[in-house]
C-alpha positions as CSV (number, residue, x, y, z in Angstrom):
1,M,80.2,13.4,-169.8
2,S,83.6,13.3,-171.5
3,S,86.4,15.3,-169.9
4,H,89.8,13.6,-170.6
5,K,89.5,11.4,-173.6
6,S,92.7,10.9,-175.6
7,S,91.8,9.1,-178.9
8,L,90.1,10.8,-181.8
9,Q,87.5,8.0,-181.9
10,S,86.5,8.4,-178.3
11,Q,86.3,12.2,-178.6
12,W,84.0,11.9,-181.6
13,L,81.7,9.5,-179.8
14,A,81.5,11.6,-176.6
15,T,79.1,14.3,-175.7
16,G,79.7,16.7,-172.9
17,I,82.7,18.9,-172.1
18,F,86.2,18.0,-173.2
19,Y,89.5,19.9,-172.5
20,A,92.3,19.6,-175.1
21,A,95.4,20.5,-173.2
22,E,97.6,20.7,-176.3
23,Q,95.3,23.3,-177.9
24,K,94.3,24.9,-174.7
25,S,90.7,24.6,-175.9
26,W,87.4,23.3,-174.6
27,L,84.9,21.5,-176.8
28,L,81.3,21.6,-175.5
29,T,79.8,18.8,-177.5
30,T,76.1,18.0,-177.8
31,E,74.2,15.5,-180.0
32,E,74.2,17.7,-183.0
33,S,76.6,20.6,-182.3
34,T,80.0,21.7,-181.1
35,Y,80.8,24.9,-179.2
36,A,84.6,25.6,-178.8
37,L,86.6,28.2,-176.9
38,G,90.2,28.5,-175.9
39,I,93.0,30.5,-174.3
40,S,95.3,32.7,-176.4
41,P,99.0,33.0,-175.5
42,E,98.1,36.4,-173.9
43,G,95.6,34.7,-171.6
44,I,92.5,36.0,-173.5
45,L,89.5,33.7,-173.7
46,V,88.7,33.3,-177.4
47,H,85.7,31.9,-179.1
48,Q,86.7,29.3,-181.8
49,Y,83.6,27.7,-183.2
50,W,79.8,27.1,-182.9
51,G,77.9,24.9,-185.3
52,R,77.5,21.4,-186.6
53,R,79.3,18.8,-184.5
54,L,83.0,18.4,-185.0
55,A,85.2,15.4,-184.2
56,S,88.1,16.9,-182.2
57,A,89.8,20.0,-181.1
58,T,92.5,19.3,-183.7
59,D,89.8,20.3,-186.3
60,L,90.2,23.9,-185.2
61,P,93.1,26.4,-185.4
62,L,94.8,27.3,-182.2
63,P,93.1,30.1,-180.1
64,Q,94.7,33.4,-180.7
65,V,94.1,37.2,-180.8
66,H,93.3,38.4,-184.3
67,R,95.9,40.3,-186.1
68,E,95.6,44.1,-186.4
69,H,93.9,45.6,-189.4
70,G,95.3,49.1,-189.1
71,S,95.0,51.4,-186.1
72,Q,91.3,51.8,-186.5
73,D,90.8,48.1,-186.1
74,P,93.2,46.7,-183.5
75,G,93.5,43.0,-182.8
76,L,91.3,42.9,-179.7
77,T,88.4,44.6,-181.6
78,L,88.5,42.0,-184.3
79,T,89.0,39.0,-181.9
80,M,85.9,36.9,-181.1
81,E,86.3,37.1,-177.3
82,E,84.1,34.9,-175.2
83,Y,83.5,37.7,-172.6
84,P,84.8,41.0,-174.0
85,P,85.0,43.7,-171.3
86,F,85.1,47.5,-171.8
87,G,88.8,48.3,-171.8
88,G,91.9,48.6,-173.8
89,L,91.8,48.6,-177.6
90,R,88.3,47.3,-177.9
91,Y,85.8,49.2,-180.0
92,G,83.1,46.6,-180.6
93,E,80.4,45.1,-178.4
94,T,81.4,44.6,-174.8
95,V,79.6,42.7,-172.0
96,A,81.1,44.1,-168.8
97,K,82.0,47.5,-167.4
98,A,83.2,48.5,-163.9
99,T,84.5,51.5,-161.9
100,F,87.1,50.9,-159.3
101,S,87.7,53.0,-156.2
102,D,90.5,55.0,-157.8
103,G,88.3,56.1,-160.7
104,T,89.6,53.5,-163.3
105,R,86.7,52.6,-165.5
106,D,87.9,49.6,-167.6
107,L,88.7,45.9,-167.3
108,D,91.5,43.7,-168.4
109,L,90.3,40.1,-167.9
110,R,92.8,37.2,-168.2
111,F,92.4,33.5,-167.8
112,S,93.1,32.1,-164.3
113,T,91.8,28.5,-164.0
114,Y,88.9,26.2,-164.9
115,Q,86.9,23.3,-163.6
116,I,84.6,20.7,-165.2
117,T,81.8,19.4,-163.0
118,E,78.2,18.2,-163.2
119,I,75.2,19.9,-161.8
120,E,71.7,18.3,-161.7
121,G,72.7,15.8,-164.4
122,L,74.1,18.4,-166.8
123,P,77.9,18.9,-167.4
124,E,79.2,22.3,-166.5
125,L,82.4,24.2,-167.3
126,H,83.6,26.9,-164.9
127,I,86.2,29.4,-166.2
128,I,87.7,32.0,-163.8
129,L,89.0,35.2,-165.2
130,H,90.8,37.9,-163.2
131,D,91.6,41.5,-163.8
132,A,95.3,41.9,-164.5
133,V,95.7,44.6,-161.8
134,Y,92.5,45.0,-159.7
135,P,91.0,42.5,-157.3
136,L,88.0,41.6,-159.5
137,E,87.3,38.0,-160.4
138,V,84.8,36.8,-163.0
139,L,83.4,33.3,-163.0
140,L,82.0,32.2,-166.4
141,T,79.6,29.2,-166.3
142,Y,78.8,27.1,-169.3
143,R,76.1,24.4,-168.6
144,V,75.5,22.0,-171.5
145,D,72.2,20.3,-172.3
146,T,73.7,17.7,-174.6
147,A,70.4,16.1,-175.6
148,N,68.9,19.5,-176.7
149,D,72.0,21.1,-178.2
150,L,71.8,24.0,-175.7
151,I,74.5,26.0,-173.9
152,I,73.4,27.9,-170.8
153,R,75.7,30.7,-169.8
154,S,76.0,33.2,-166.9
155,A,78.7,35.3,-165.3
156,S,79.5,36.0,-161.6
157,F,81.5,39.0,-160.5
158,S,83.4,38.8,-157.1
159,N,85.2,41.6,-155.3
160,K,88.3,40.1,-153.8
161,G,89.7,43.3,-152.4
162,A,88.9,45.8,-149.7
163,E,87.6,48.7,-151.7
164,R,84.2,49.0,-153.4
165,I,83.7,48.1,-157.1
166,T,80.7,49.4,-159.0
167,L,79.4,47.4,-161.9
168,E,77.8,49.5,-164.7
169,R,77.3,46.7,-167.2
170,A,77.0,43.0,-166.5
171,F,75.7,41.1,-169.5
172,S,75.3,37.3,-169.3
173,A,77.2,36.3,-172.5
174,A,78.6,37.1,-175.9
175,W,77.8,34.6,-178.7
176,H,79.7,34.5,-182.0
177,L,78.4,33.0,-185.2
178,P,80.7,31.6,-187.9
179,R,81.9,34.4,-190.2
180,Q,79.7,34.3,-193.3
181,F,79.2,36.7,-196.2
182,E,75.9,35.3,-197.4
183,P,73.0,37.3,-196.0
184,R,71.6,36.2,-192.7
185,R,68.1,37.0,-191.3
186,I,67.2,37.8,-187.7
187,T,63.8,36.9,-186.3
188,S,62.7,38.4,-183.1
189,L,59.5,39.1,-181.2
190,A,57.7,42.5,-180.7
191,G,54.5,43.4,-179.1
192,K,52.3,45.5,-176.9
193,W,49.2,45.0,-174.8
194,L,46.7,42.8,-176.8
195,S,49.4,42.1,-179.4
196,E,52.2,40.2,-177.7
197,T,55.0,38.1,-179.2
198,R,54.5,39.1,-182.9
199,L,57.1,37.7,-185.3
200,Q,59.5,40.2,-186.8
201,E,62.0,39.5,-189.6
202,R,64.8,41.6,-191.0
203,K,68.0,41.2,-193.0
204,L,71.2,41.3,-191.0
205,V,73.5,43.9,-192.7
206,P,76.6,45.5,-191.3
207,G,75.6,47.5,-188.3
208,S,73.7,46.8,-185.0
209,V,70.2,45.7,-184.1
210,V,69.1,46.4,-180.5
211,L,66.2,44.6,-178.8
212,E,65.2,45.8,-175.3
213,N,62.7,46.4,-172.6
214,L,62.8,49.1,-169.9
215,R,59.5,48.7,-168.0
216,G,60.8,46.6,-165.1
217,I,59.4,43.4,-166.5
218,S,60.5,41.3,-169.5
219,G,57.7,42.7,-171.6
220,A,55.4,41.7,-174.5
221,S,58.3,40.8,-176.7
222,I,60.1,38.2,-174.6
223,P,64.0,38.4,-174.8
224,W,64.6,35.9,-177.7
225,F,66.3,35.9,-181.1
226,A,66.9,33.5,-184.0
227,I,69.3,33.9,-186.8
228,D,69.4,31.8,-190.0
229,A,70.4,32.1,-193.6
230,P,67.3,31.5,-195.8
231,G,67.9,30.9,-199.4
232,T,71.5,29.7,-199.0
233,E,73.1,26.3,-198.4
234,Y,72.8,27.0,-194.7
235,A,69.1,27.5,-194.8
236,S,68.3,24.9,-192.2
237,E,71.0,26.1,-189.7
238,L,69.5,28.2,-187.0
239,Y,71.1,29.9,-184.0
240,F,68.7,31.0,-181.3
241,G,68.7,32.1,-177.7
242,T,66.6,33.6,-174.8
243,L,67.3,35.2,-171.5
244,A,66.1,33.8,-168.2
245,W,65.3,37.2,-166.8
246,S,62.0,38.9,-165.7
247,G,63.2,42.5,-165.6
248,N,64.9,45.1,-167.9
249,W,66.9,43.4,-170.6
250,T,68.7,44.1,-173.9
251,L,70.1,42.1,-176.8
252,H,72.7,43.6,-179.1
253,I,73.2,41.9,-182.5
254,N,76.2,43.4,-184.2
255,T,77.3,42.4,-187.8
256,S,80.7,43.6,-189.1
257,I,81.7,44.4,-192.7
258,W,83.8,41.2,-192.5
259,G,80.7,39.0,-192.1
260,A,81.1,38.4,-188.3
261,T,78.0,38.5,-186.2
262,A,78.0,38.7,-182.4
263,I,75.1,38.6,-180.0
264,T,75.5,40.1,-176.5
265,G,72.9,40.6,-173.9
266,G,71.6,40.4,-170.4
267,I,70.3,42.8,-167.8
268,H,69.8,46.3,-169.4
269,D,72.6,48.7,-168.4
270,F,70.3,51.7,-168.7
271,D,70.0,53.2,-165.2
272,F,71.8,50.1,-163.9
273,A,74.5,49.9,-161.3
274,W,75.5,47.4,-158.6
275,Q,77.9,48.0,-155.7
276,L,80.2,45.2,-154.9
277,Q,81.6,45.6,-151.4
278,S,84.5,43.6,-150.2
279,G,83.8,39.9,-150.5
280,E,80.5,40.4,-152.3
281,S,79.4,38.8,-155.6
282,F,76.9,39.5,-158.4
283,T,75.6,36.8,-160.7
284,T,73.9,37.5,-164.0
285,P,70.8,35.7,-165.2
286,E,71.2,32.7,-167.5
287,F,71.4,33.2,-171.3
288,V,70.2,30.0,-173.0
289,A,71.3,29.6,-176.6
290,G,71.4,26.7,-179.1
291,F,72.1,25.5,-182.6
292,A,69.5,23.7,-184.6
293,N,70.2,22.0,-188.0
294,D,66.4,21.6,-188.6
295,G,65.2,25.2,-188.5
296,F,62.6,26.9,-186.3
297,N,60.6,23.8,-185.4
298,G,63.9,22.2,-184.3
299,S,64.6,25.2,-182.1
300,R,61.1,24.8,-180.6
301,H,61.7,21.2,-179.7
302,R,65.0,21.9,-178.0
303,L,63.7,24.9,-175.9
304,H,60.4,23.1,-175.0
305,R,62.2,20.0,-173.8
306,Y,64.7,22.0,-171.9
307,I,62.0,24.0,-170.2
308,R,60.0,20.9,-169.3
309,Q,63.0,18.9,-168.1
310,H,65.2,21.6,-166.4
311,V,63.2,24.8,-165.8
312,L,59.6,24.3,-164.6
313,P,59.0,23.4,-161.0
314,A,59.3,19.6,-160.9
315,E,56.2,19.0,-158.7
316,Q,53.9,20.4,-161.3
317,A,55.8,19.6,-164.5
318,R,55.2,15.9,-164.0
319,Q,51.4,16.4,-163.9
320,P,49.0,17.3,-166.7
321,R,48.0,20.9,-166.6
322,P,44.2,21.1,-165.7
323,V,41.4,22.6,-167.8
324,L,40.5,25.8,-166.0
325,Y,37.6,28.2,-165.8
326,N,38.2,31.9,-164.9
327,S,35.3,34.1,-163.7
328,W,36.6,37.5,-164.7
329,E,34.7,38.1,-167.9
330,A,31.5,36.8,-166.3
331,T,31.5,38.9,-163.1
332,L,34.3,41.5,-163.3
333,F,34.4,43.0,-159.7
334,D,30.9,41.8,-158.8
335,V,31.9,38.6,-157.0
336,N,30.1,36.8,-154.2
337,E,29.6,33.2,-153.0
338,E,26.3,32.6,-154.7
339,G,27.4,33.9,-158.1
340,Q,30.7,32.1,-158.1
341,I,29.0,28.8,-157.1
342,A,26.5,29.1,-160.0
343,L,29.4,29.5,-162.4
344,A,31.3,26.6,-160.8
345,E,28.4,24.3,-161.2
346,R,28.2,24.9,-164.9
347,A,31.9,24.7,-165.3
348,A,32.0,21.3,-163.5
349,K,29.3,19.9,-165.8
350,M,31.5,20.8,-168.8
351,G,34.5,18.9,-167.4
352,V,36.5,21.8,-166.0
353,E,39.2,20.8,-163.4
354,L,40.3,24.1,-161.9
355,F,37.9,27.0,-161.0
356,V,39.6,30.4,-160.6
357,M,37.9,33.4,-159.0
358,D,39.5,36.5,-160.4
359,D,39.6,40.1,-159.1
360,G,37.1,41.7,-156.7
361,W,37.2,39.3,-153.6
362,F,39.1,41.6,-151.2
363,P,37.9,44.7,-149.3
364,A,36.9,47.9,-151.1
365,R,37.3,46.2,-154.5
366,I,34.2,47.5,-156.4
367,T,36.4,49.0,-159.2
368,D,40.1,49.0,-159.8
369,N,40.8,52.1,-157.8
370,A,41.0,50.6,-154.3
371,G,42.0,47.7,-152.2
372,L,45.2,46.4,-153.9
373,G,47.6,45.4,-151.1
374,D,44.9,44.4,-148.6
375,W,44.9,40.7,-149.4
376,R,42.2,39.5,-147.0
377,V,38.7,38.3,-147.8
378,D,36.0,41.0,-148.1
379,P,33.6,40.4,-145.2
380,V,30.8,42.2,-147.1
381,K,30.9,40.0,-150.2
382,F,31.9,36.9,-148.3
383,P,30.4,37.2,-144.8
384,N,31.2,33.5,-144.2
385,G,34.7,33.8,-145.6
386,L,36.0,31.9,-148.6
387,L,35.8,28.4,-147.2
388,P,32.2,27.6,-148.1
389,L,32.9,28.6,-151.8
390,V,36.2,26.6,-151.8
391,E,34.6,23.6,-150.3
392,R,31.7,23.7,-152.8
393,V,34.1,24.0,-155.7
394,K,36.1,21.0,-154.4
395,A,33.0,19.0,-153.8
396,L,32.2,19.5,-157.5
397,G,35.6,17.8,-158.3
398,M,37.6,20.9,-159.1
399,Q,40.6,22.7,-157.6
400,F,40.2,26.3,-156.5
401,G,42.3,29.2,-157.6
402,I,42.4,32.9,-156.9
403,W,43.7,36.1,-158.5
404,V,46.2,38.4,-156.8
405,E,48.5,41.4,-157.8
406,P,51.1,41.4,-155.1
407,E,53.5,44.0,-156.5
408,M,50.9,46.7,-156.7
409,V,49.1,48.9,-154.2
410,N,46.2,51.4,-154.6
411,P,46.7,54.7,-152.7
412,D,43.1,53.9,-151.5
413,S,44.2,50.9,-149.4
414,D,45.0,50.2,-145.7
415,L,48.5,49.1,-146.8
416,Y,49.4,52.4,-148.5
417,R,47.9,54.5,-145.7
418,A,50.1,52.5,-143.2
419,H,53.3,52.4,-145.4
420,P,53.4,55.2,-148.0
421,D,57.2,54.7,-148.0
422,W,56.9,51.2,-149.4
423,V,56.4,52.4,-153.0
424,Y,59.0,53.5,-155.5
425,H,59.3,57.3,-155.4
426,F,61.6,60.3,-155.5
427,P,61.3,62.7,-152.5
428,L,60.1,65.8,-154.4
429,R,58.4,64.3,-157.4
430,P,54.8,63.3,-157.8
431,R,53.9,59.6,-157.5
432,N,52.4,59.0,-160.9
433,E,49.6,56.5,-160.9
434,S,48.8,54.2,-163.7
435,R,45.6,52.2,-163.5
436,Q,45.0,54.0,-160.2
437,Q,47.9,52.1,-158.6
438,L,51.6,52.4,-157.6
439,V,54.4,49.8,-157.5
440,L,55.6,48.4,-154.2
441,N,59.3,48.3,-153.7
442,V,59.6,44.6,-153.6
443,G,63.4,44.9,-153.2
444,R,62.8,45.8,-149.6
445,A,63.0,42.9,-147.1
446,D,60.0,44.2,-145.1
447,V,57.8,44.3,-148.2
448,Q,58.9,40.8,-149.2
449,A,58.2,39.5,-145.6
450,Y,54.7,41.1,-145.6
451,L,53.7,39.7,-149.0
452,L,55.0,36.2,-148.3
453,D,53.2,36.1,-145.0
454,I,49.9,37.4,-146.1
455,L,49.8,35.3,-149.3
456,S,50.9,32.2,-147.4
457,R,48.1,32.7,-144.9
458,L,45.6,33.2,-147.7
459,V,46.6,29.9,-149.3
460,A,46.8,27.9,-146.1
461,E,43.6,29.1,-144.5
462,N,41.5,28.7,-147.6
463,G,42.9,25.6,-149.2
464,I,43.9,27.4,-152.3
465,D,45.5,25.3,-155.1
466,F,46.3,27.9,-157.7
467,I,47.3,31.6,-157.8
468,K,47.0,33.8,-160.8
469,W,49.8,36.4,-160.1
470,D,49.2,39.6,-162.1
471,M,51.3,42.7,-162.7
472,N,49.4,45.5,-164.5
473,R,51.7,48.5,-164.7
474,P,55.4,49.2,-165.3
475,I,57.8,50.7,-162.7
476,S,58.1,54.5,-162.6
477,E,59.9,57.0,-160.3
478,P,62.6,54.4,-159.6
479,G,63.7,56.0,-156.3
480,W,64.5,54.4,-153.0
481,P,65.4,57.2,-150.6
482,E,66.0,55.1,-147.5
483,Y,68.5,52.9,-149.4
484,V,70.3,55.9,-150.7
485,A,70.5,57.4,-147.2
486,Q,72.3,54.3,-146.1
487,G,74.9,54.6,-148.9
488,G,73.2,52.4,-151.4
489,D,72.7,53.0,-155.1
490,A,69.0,53.2,-156.1
491,R,69.9,52.0,-159.6
492,E,70.1,48.5,-158.1
493,L,66.3,48.5,-157.6
494,W,65.6,47.2,-161.2
495,V,67.4,44.0,-160.3
496,R,66.4,43.9,-156.6
497,H,62.7,44.1,-157.6
498,V,63.0,41.0,-159.8
499,E,65.0,39.1,-157.1
500,G,62.3,40.1,-154.6
501,V,59.5,38.7,-156.8
502,Y,61.5,35.5,-157.2
503,A,62.1,35.3,-153.4
504,I,58.4,35.6,-152.6
505,M,57.4,33.0,-155.2
506,D,60.2,30.7,-154.0
507,G,59.0,31.1,-150.4
508,L,55.4,30.3,-151.3
509,R,56.5,27.2,-153.1
510,Q,58.6,26.1,-150.2
511,R,55.7,26.5,-147.8
512,H,53.1,25.1,-150.2
513,P,54.8,22.5,-152.5
514,Q,51.5,21.6,-154.2
515,L,50.6,25.3,-155.1
516,A,50.5,26.1,-158.8
517,I,51.2,29.7,-160.0
518,E,50.3,31.4,-163.3
519,S,52.4,34.4,-164.4
520,C,50.3,37.2,-165.7
521,A,51.4,40.8,-166.5
522,S,48.8,42.7,-168.5
523,G,48.6,39.5,-170.4
524,G,51.8,38.0,-171.6
525,H,54.3,40.7,-170.4
526,R,56.3,38.4,-168.2
527,A,56.7,35.1,-169.9
528,D,60.5,34.5,-169.7
529,L,62.5,31.5,-168.5
530,G,63.3,33.3,-165.2
531,I,59.7,33.5,-164.1
532,L,59.1,29.9,-165.4
533,R,61.4,28.5,-162.8
534,R,58.8,29.6,-160.3
535,T,55.5,29.3,-162.2
536,D,53.6,26.6,-164.0
537,Q,52.0,28.5,-166.8
538,V,51.8,31.9,-168.4
539,W,48.8,34.0,-169.4
540,T,49.6,34.5,-173.0
541,S,47.6,37.7,-173.7
542,D,44.5,39.5,-172.6
543,N,43.4,39.3,-176.2
544,T,41.4,36.1,-176.6
545,H,40.1,36.8,-180.1
546,P,41.0,33.6,-182.0
547,D,42.3,35.5,-185.0
548,A,44.8,37.4,-182.9
549,R,45.6,34.4,-180.8
550,L,46.9,32.4,-183.8
551,F,49.6,35.1,-184.3
552,I,50.3,35.5,-180.6
553,Q,50.5,31.8,-180.0
554,E,52.8,31.3,-183.0
555,G,55.3,33.8,-181.5
556,S,55.0,32.5,-178.0
557,S,55.5,28.9,-179.1
558,L,59.1,29.7,-180.2
559,I,59.8,29.7,-176.4
560,L,56.8,28.3,-174.5
561,P,55.8,24.7,-174.6
562,G,52.1,23.8,-174.7
563,R,51.8,23.0,-171.0
564,V,52.9,26.6,-170.2
565,M,50.9,28.6,-172.7
566,S,47.5,29.5,-171.2
567,D,44.7,29.8,-173.8
568,W,41.1,30.6,-173.2
569,V,37.8,30.2,-175.0
570,T,35.8,33.4,-174.2
571,D,32.8,35.3,-175.6
572,S,35.4,37.0,-177.7
573,P,35.0,38.7,-180.0
574,N,32.8,41.0,-178.0
575,D,31.2,42.0,-181.3
576,R,30.1,38.3,-181.8
577,R,26.5,39.4,-182.6
578,V,27.7,40.9,-185.8
579,N,30.8,38.8,-186.3
580,E,30.0,35.3,-185.1
581,I,33.0,32.9,-184.8
582,P,32.0,29.3,-184.3
583,L,32.6,27.9,-180.8
584,S,34.5,25.0,-182.4
585,F,37.0,27.4,-184.0
586,R,37.5,29.2,-180.6
587,F,38.0,25.9,-178.8
588,H,40.4,24.5,-181.4
589,V,42.6,27.6,-181.2
590,A,42.6,27.4,-177.3
591,M,43.3,23.7,-177.4
592,M,46.8,24.3,-178.7
593,G,48.0,25.2,-175.2
594,M,46.8,24.9,-171.7
595,L,43.0,25.0,-172.2
596,G,40.9,27.5,-170.3
597,I,37.4,28.9,-170.5
598,G,36.6,32.5,-169.6
599,G,33.1,33.2,-171.1
600,H,30.0,34.0,-169.1
601,L,28.7,30.4,-168.7
602,L,25.3,31.6,-167.3
603,H,24.7,33.2,-170.8
604,W,25.7,30.1,-172.8
605,S,23.0,28.0,-174.3
606,D,22.5,24.3,-173.5
607,E,23.8,23.6,-177.0
608,D,27.0,25.7,-176.3
609,L,27.5,23.9,-173.0
610,T,27.1,20.5,-174.6
611,E,29.5,21.3,-177.4
612,A,32.0,22.8,-174.9
613,A,31.9,19.5,-172.9
614,H,32.7,17.6,-176.1
615,W,35.7,19.6,-176.9
616,I,37.0,19.5,-173.3
617,A,36.7,15.7,-173.3
618,L,38.6,15.6,-176.6
619,Y,41.3,17.9,-175.2
620,K,41.8,15.6,-172.2
621,Q,42.4,12.7,-174.7
622,I,45.1,14.6,-176.6
623,R,46.4,16.8,-173.7
624,H,49.6,14.8,-173.3
625,L,50.5,15.5,-177.0
626,V,49.7,19.2,-176.8
627,Q,51.4,19.8,-173.5
628,D,54.5,17.5,-173.8
629,G,54.8,16.6,-177.5
630,D,57.1,18.0,-180.1
631,Q,55.4,20.9,-181.8
632,Y,55.6,21.6,-185.5
633,W,54.1,24.7,-187.0
634,L,53.2,23.4,-190.5
635,L,51.3,26.5,-191.8
636,S,52.4,29.8,-190.3
637,P,49.6,32.4,-189.7
638,T,52.2,35.1,-190.2
639,A,53.4,33.7,-193.6
640,T,49.8,33.2,-194.8
641,E,48.7,36.7,-193.5
642,G,46.3,35.0,-191.1
643,V,44.4,33.1,-193.7
644,L,45.7,29.6,-192.7
645,G,47.4,28.0,-189.8
646,A,48.3,24.4,-188.9
647,V,50.1,22.9,-185.9
648,E,51.1,19.3,-185.3
649,C,52.0,17.9,-181.9
650,V,53.9,14.5,-182.0
651,A,54.6,12.1,-179.1
652,P,58.3,11.7,-178.3
653,D,58.2,8.1,-179.6
654,A,56.1,9.2,-182.7
655,S,53.4,6.7,-181.7
656,E,50.7,9.3,-181.7
657,A,50.1,12.8,-183.1
658,V,47.4,15.5,-183.2
659,V,46.9,18.1,-186.0
660,F,45.1,21.4,-185.6
661,A,44.2,23.3,-188.8
662,Y,42.5,26.6,-189.3
663,R,41.2,28.7,-192.2
664,R,40.0,32.1,-191.2
665,M,38.6,33.2,-194.6
666,N,37.9,31.7,-198.0
667,P,36.4,34.3,-200.3
668,F,37.3,32.4,-203.4
669,Q,35.9,29.1,-202.2
670,E,39.2,27.3,-202.7
671,E,39.9,23.7,-201.7
672,S,42.0,23.2,-198.6
673,P,45.7,22.5,-199.1
674,R,47.1,19.0,-198.6
675,L,49.2,19.1,-195.5
676,R,52.5,17.3,-195.3
677,L,53.1,16.2,-191.7
678,Q,56.4,15.8,-189.9
679,G,58.0,13.7,-187.2
680,L,56.2,10.5,-187.9
681,R,57.7,7.0,-188.4
682,P,57.8,6.4,-192.2
683,E,57.1,2.7,-192.0
684,T,54.4,2.8,-189.3
685,L,50.7,2.7,-190.2
686,Y,48.5,5.3,-188.4
687,H,44.8,5.4,-187.7
688,I,43.4,8.8,-188.7
689,N,40.4,10.2,-186.9
690,N,39.2,13.7,-187.8
691,G,35.9,13.3,-186.0
692,Q,33.9,13.4,-189.3
693,Q,34.3,10.2,-191.3
694,A,32.3,7.1,-190.4
695,Q,35.3,4.8,-190.8
696,E,38.9,5.6,-189.7
697,E,41.4,6.0,-192.5
698,I,44.8,4.2,-192.2
699,R,47.9,5.6,-193.8
700,S,51.6,5.1,-193.5
701,G,53.8,7.7,-191.9
702,A,55.7,8.0,-195.2
703,S,52.5,8.8,-197.1
704,L,51.4,11.4,-194.5
705,M,54.8,13.1,-194.5
706,H,55.4,13.0,-198.3
707,Y,52.1,12.9,-200.0
708,G,50.2,14.7,-197.2
709,L,46.9,14.8,-195.4
710,Q,43.8,16.3,-197.0
711,L,42.4,18.7,-194.4
712,P,38.6,18.3,-193.8
713,L,37.9,22.1,-193.8
714,G,35.3,22.3,-196.5
715,N,34.9,25.7,-198.2
716,S,33.6,27.9,-195.5
717,S,35.3,30.6,-193.6
718,Y,36.3,30.1,-189.9
719,A,36.7,26.4,-190.6
720,S,38.9,24.3,-188.3
721,C,39.6,20.7,-187.5
722,V,41.4,18.4,-185.1
723,V,42.9,15.3,-186.5
724,H,44.1,12.5,-184.2
725,L,46.6,9.9,-185.4
726,K,47.6,6.7,-183.6
727,A,50.1,4.1,-184.6
728,Q,48.5,0.8,-185.5
């Protein structure tokens, strides 16, 4: 890390954080980018630059407040402030709002001091702002992932006085793009159940774009944005970011008539408040953002590497994610020892490494209207307990996993009958059920203690290796009567719920370091970087139809690396008798992430089982590329309207690669396109194995990248292939 270099040459060579005392500016320098901010003469923290790498702070003008453009556009409104609060002559986007004990509802934040340090191998800048009058201090943190061109920001509010301060907005960051009059484009994700993370594009014109979720979880859209300028000289320059938060969130993208674009965001301020008593602090979730000079695939590489290196739990991130089988579609709630063992035996013969028993294993769980909250083994379905099943699964060479939904409770459960006050509710309002269940107030310490204890005992007593943690309904009736009676503000519960989930997961991992956890929320409704700090993979969607999955996985891949994105081969589509999709096509789509199988194996033919074993064996050969390689989407399903798709995964040293290609339909019997690969070494010769030709083809990286690879797809519909390349 560079912190006090003096010569221009050394500054240019350095990456890290550099403070230029003469300019009162900081340069956050990565391999490919520079982020600069400074202090104006008035003590205002001003954004100066973000983009391609610069040589020195002297490349930039001095930080200053913008000149006024008439009374309707005062200087503070036009200034690119690093952390603009609500207050004074500001009429643009703001990131913080507070009410003090005397009724004052604005902030006047000025620079106080700074520190440059290093945390877990990454340089970090701490800047302290203080209110000019009131005893509120704001610590801004900038962590720099220099190798991946990422800035990780957060803010912490501290009450240094004796009187209570109430926060009413506490966003994580404001990001400013270079002023530009050429049209930019914003790409975001939108979704719903069975249709998560669908790519959305729109032109950025003067005005505001608001992205948000208010269900209590991060939702089917994932808080993410990307902004580029297609069709201009800046076409390859991409600004992108994502929030590490698993609750309500919002992103505001504001573009002015002067060509300035600002992105602000964090915890949603709708129905939000946080009381800061004397000496207390509140810290926002991290907002990770970066600059890529190589477009969307470049942004994928940067986020994927960051997640693998700095986000995922280290114990599991160093290991290949196993091929799993999940019993849900085969048995639904009708689970028992004999039936699960029969499925496990077939799964083991196919090469499955992790067997997961889904819903139905706890008392009263015949349908989804009872039992949630009573996390103990059903003595009727399992009179000998779970251990005989677990031991049989492990004797077959597989790990054992189980499904739970800890945040939920059925009114028809022993837990609810004993603790009806443990759910979110308003005293005189009905407790609205969704999916015959209510939401536990996980912000309560006693609820956290109960769930941590009962889940920990379940894991320890049964030798469980994996938990599928589900969450199937949003929060409603966000009331907390006991907390209000004690003087608390129930609007805090949106945050306290998320922190409670984090605390339970963190506690489980501390007690059981080898335990793996999958995040599931009606499919992919909780797949953010906050939950990924505590989990090893994400269930991408309940929709396992391969046509849909190509779109869903394309959107998810903009954030989630292959080792995180859980993809299944199932008997989907359920109308397969009239719309048969080849097993090979279904496997190839699922092999682009963490491979799983969810079909009813007792109904699969011997031919299906043999073919499945073949694809599982191939997946294990290329798993390191899929899970930890650099991912290039070469043919976008969205851009081709679902007709074509192609993805390449390349080893970090470019010694090996795998290509997946798909053609869903071909009504005109057209020849497959020649695919130009990326990320290879131009001078290296590669052996090409597509599993079809008798003799391996050998081509140079330059030929494969510039002339291209002819895809062996033939002329049929639902054609797919896997091509494996190895350096000679």
